[in-house]
C-alpha positions in Angstrom: 53.4 -72.0 59.4 51.5 -69.4 61.5 54.4 -67.4 62.0 55.0 -67.0 58.2 51.2 -66.0 57.7 51.6 -63.4 60.4 54.8 -62.2 58.8 53.0 -61.9 55.3 50.2 -60.1 56.8 52.4 -57.6 58.6 54.2 -56.9 55.5 51.1 -56.2 53.6 49.7 -54.0 56.5 53.0 -52.2 56.5 52.9 -51.3 52.7 49.2 -50.2 52.6 49.7 -46.7 54.6 52.4 -45.5 52.3 50.4 -46.5 49.1 47.5 -44.6 50.7 49.7 -41.7 51.4 51.0 -41.5 48.0 47.7 -41.7 46.5 46.6 -38.6 48.7 49.6 -36.7 47.7 48.9 -37.5 44.0 45.4 -36.3 44.5 46.4 -33.2 46.3 49.0 -32.3 43.6 46.3 -32.9 40.9 43.9 -30.6 42.6 46.5 -27.9 43.1 47.6 -28.0 39.4 43.8 -28.0 38.2 43.1 -25.0 40.3 46.1 -23.0 39.0 45.2 -24.0 35.5 41.6 -22.8 36.0 42.6 -19.7 37.7 45.1 -18.9 34.8 42.5 -19.6 32.2 39.9 -17.6 33.8 42.3 -14.5 33.9 43.1 -15.3 30.2 39.8 -15.7 28.6 37.2 -13.9 30.7 37.4 -10.2 30.1 35.9 -8.4 33.0 34.7 -5.4 30.5 32.4 -7.8 28.8 30.7 -8.9 32.0 27.5 -7.5 33.7 27.5 -6.8 37.4 26.2 -10.3 38.3 28.8 -12.1 36.0 31.6 -10.1 37.7 30.5 -10.8 40.9 30.3 -14.5 40.3 33.9 -14.4 38.6 35.3 -12.5 41.6 33.9 -15.1 44.0 35.1 -17.9 42.0 38.7 -16.2 41.7 38.7 -15.6 45.5 37.7 -19.2 46.3 40.5 -20.5 44.0 43.0 -18.3 45.6 42.0 -19.4 49.1 41.8 -22.9 48.1 45.3 -22.7 46.6 46.7 -21.1 49.6 45.1 -23.6 51.9 46.5 -26.6 49.9 50.0 -25.0 49.9 49.8 -25.0 53.7 48.5 -28.6 53.9 45.2 -27.6 55.3 42.4 -29.5 53.4 39.6 -29.4 56.1 36.8 -27.4 54.9 38.3 -26.7 51.4 35.7 -28.9 49.6 33.0 -26.5 50.1 35.1 -23.7 48.8 35.8 -25.8 45.8 32.2 -26.5 45.2 31.3 -22.7 45.4 34.1 -22.1 42.9 32.7 -24.6 40.6 29.1 -23.2 40.8 30.3 -19.7 40.2 32.6 -20.7 37.3 29.8 -22.7 35.8 27.5 -19.5 36.0 30.2 -17.4 34.3 30.8 -19.9 31.4 27.0 -20.3 30.8 26.0 -16.6 31.0 29.1 -14.7 29.9 30.0 -13.6 26.3 33.1 -15.9 25.8 34.3 -17.3 22.5 33.4 -20.9 21.8 37.0 -22.2 22.0 37.4 -20.4 25.3 34.2 -21.8 26.7 35.5 -25.5 25.8 38.9 -24.8 27.5 36.9 -23.4 30.7 34.5 -26.4 30.3 37.5 -28.8 30.4 38.7 -26.9 33.5 35.4 -27.2 35.1 34.9 -30.8 34.4 38.7 -31.6 36.0 37.6 -29.5 39.1 34.3 -31.6 39.4 36.3 -34.8 39.0 38.5 -33.6 41.8 35.4 -32.8 44.1 33.9 -36.0 43.3 37.0 -37.9 44.2 37.6 -36.2 47.5 38.0 -38.6 50.5 
């Protein structure tokens, strides 16, 4: 009986790491897609000519952080990237709040921001 219990526990332990690895891979894919979508939406909906210097500075910083996050994620380097994501979120929030952007565009960017915050909050 002990032998059967040990085999059952060993089988469970063997299955847990792949499930955790799969969960991490799903999380990373979600993060990469959310960053790409946000980057595309910022380029599409935020027009630099309508921004003041401070707003442009925040937009540029957010775009830089999103680009560097995406590059690090593509290379499989996740250490230290949470801080970069947090900076991008703060800068995007500033732009959405302060720039002259249409209501529908603000809604779309707000959804992007919500998704990025969800990713940040689920980071392990």
